[in-house]
N, C-alpha and C positions, 0 to 999 in steps of 0.2 A: 504494499500500499504506499502510495507516495504521500509526502507531507504536503500540506496545503501550501500552493504558491500563488503567485499573481495570476491573473487571467492571461496575462501575455506570456507568462512562464509556461503555463499549461498548454496554450495554444502552440508555443514553440516546441514543446515536447511532443504533442499530437502530430505535428507536421513532420518533426524528426523521425518518429515511429513509423508513419506512412512511408517515408523514404526508405527507411531500413528493411521494413516488411517487403517492399518492392525489391531491393536489392538483394535480399537473402531468399528469393524464390518462396514467399508467403510462408515463413516460419510460424507454426501454430503458437508458441510461446509469445511471439511479438504481437500477434492478434489479441491474446488474452491480456497483454499489458495495455494495450490500446483500449480494449473494451473496459478493463478495470478503471482506467482513467476517466473514461467517458461516464462510466456508471457512478464514480464519485462525485462527478460534477452534476449528477442528475439527469444526464443525457441517456435515458433509458434505451430509447429507439436506436440510437446510434450504438450503444453497448450491445445491445441484442444482435445487431447485424454482425460486429466483430467477434462476439462469442461464437456466433453460428459459423462463421468462417474459421476459427480456430477448430471447432469441433468437426468441420469438414475434413480437416487435415488429420486429427486425432480424435475419434469419437468416443474414446474411452477415458477421457480425462474427467473424473468424477468431480474434482473441485471446479472445473469450468463449467460443468453441467449445473453444479449448485449455484454457481454465480449467475449463470443464464436464468436459473429459477428466481434467484433474488431480484434480477433486473425485470423479469415478468411480474413479480410480486408487487414491485414498486410502480409498475405500469398498469396495475389493477387487473392483470391478466392471471387470475389465481388458479384457473384449471391448469393453464400451461406452466405455471410455476409449480404446482404439484407434480404434474408430469415429470418435470425435471428433477424435483427432489426425490421422488421414488425411484427413478431410474438411477440416480447418483447412489442411493442406498443400496440398490441391487448390485450395481458394479463394484462397489467398494464397501460392503458391510462392516459393522463392528469397528469404525475409526471415528476420528474427531469430526469428520464431515457428517457421518451418519448420526453421530451424538448431537451435533449442532441441529440438525433437522429434527430429530426426535424431541429435543428440548423445546424447539419453536412449536412443533405440533402439539406438544403436551400442554404448553402455555395457552395456545388457542383453543385446545379442548375445554380447559379450565375456564377460560374467560367467555367462550361462546359454544357452550354444549349444543345449542339448538342447531348449530351448522354441521355437527358430526352425526 
């Protein structure tokens, strides 16, 4: 996670990431970095695009699938979010990613049992 910088710094970083992604033949990790940066800025639609591009390169990245779910969640696309969360849990069960999803699910169940 990047520390908060000025808008100009973030714009410069995003531009540099785009250039590096192009020059490195669309490296999945760089797509994830760009998506994370966009997501932290609240630019979920753009983040979703870059998470998707990363997952096209490597579809088994459970952390990226979870991050995609979070971007969907903050875009009020909760069905898509839970599809991602469940997929991430199935790919990599019993780890910190699954634990975070389980904790969020338990919290939501406690607060809003009528939705479960």
